[in-house]
ZAGU-907327 format. One record per residue (C-alpha): x, y, z. Coordinates in pm, whole numbers, padded with zeros to 5 digits, always signed. Each point is the difference from the previous one (the first is absolute). Layout:
N
XYZ;...
//
This chain:
96
+02254-01773-01674;+00258-00240+00140;-00108-00292+00218;+00097+00029+00364;+00307-00203+00092;-00087-00207+00304;+00267-00172+00208;-00010-00379-00026;-00065-00055+00371;-00271+00264+00034;-00293-00240-00056;+00121-00229+00279;+00055+00293+00237;-00348+00135-00076;-00161-00340+00059;+00175-00051+00333;-00083+00354+00117;-00367-00052-00088;+00002-00340+00173;+00130+00182+00311;-00294+00242-00014;+00180+00295-00158;-00192+00192-00266;+00212+00040-00313;-00044+00228-00300;+00246-00026-00288;+00132+00337-00116;+00222-00149-00271;-00204+00157-00279;+00052+00350+00142;+00366-00014-00101;+00220+00311+00005;+00192-00132+00302;-00306-00055+00220;+00042-00300+00235;-00149-00335-00097;-00240-00064+00288;-00232+00194+00226;-00086-00206+00306;-00247+00062+00280;+00020-00159+00344;-00203+00096+00307;-00052+00361-00108;+00353+00062-00126;+00128+00024-00359;+00331-00131-00130;+00172+00055-00334;+00230-00275-00122;+00242-00009-00289;+00062-00368-00083;+00358-00074-00104;+00122-00356-00035;+00208-00191-00244;+00321-00189-00035;+00193+00288-00153;+00103+00306+00201;-00142+00228-00270;-00345-00158+00054;+00002+00120+00362;+00089+00364-00068;-00246+00285-00039;-00038+00145-00346;+00074+00369-00046;-00373+00078+00001;-00049-00204+00318;+00292+00180+00167;-00151+00336-00091;-00346-00102+00127;+00141-00129+00330;+00199+00323+00046;-00306+00219-00055;-00240-00206+00212;-00031+00128+00356;-00189-00302+00130;+00089-00361+00071;+00134-00227-00274;+00202-00318+00039;+00190-00224-00237;-00075-00368+00061;+00107-00320-00169;-00232-00251+00165;-00307-00048+00219;+00199-00018+00324;+00157+00342-00061;-00338+00155-00079;-00164-00147+00311;+00296+00112+00212;-00063+00360-00110;-00371-00031+00083;+00052-00170+00335;+00282+00237+00096;-00239+00290-00057;-00238-00157+00247;+00281-00046+00249;-00031-00378-00019;+00366-00054-00089;
//
C-alpha cells in the first residue's frame, strides 16, 4: 500500500480550521481521488481538496481526482489556504 500524499500546506489549514471551531477529518488515506478533508460546521458538511504549491502542476487535480469530482453529486471545493476554506463555509451560511 502506498502512503497518502498530503499537500504541504494541509497541516496548517487543518490547524487553523480547528482553531476556528470547525471539525476536521482527514480523508487522505482513502485515496482513489477522494477529497483530502471532511469538515463539519454548525450541522453542515464540507469536502475540500487541498491544492497548493509553487508549480502549476501542484495545483491541478490528478486524473483520479478529476474522475471523483465528476462522479460526485454533492459539494466539493478545491482550496489552497485557510481563508478559501472558511470563505466556502461562511458563504454557505450566508455570512459573506
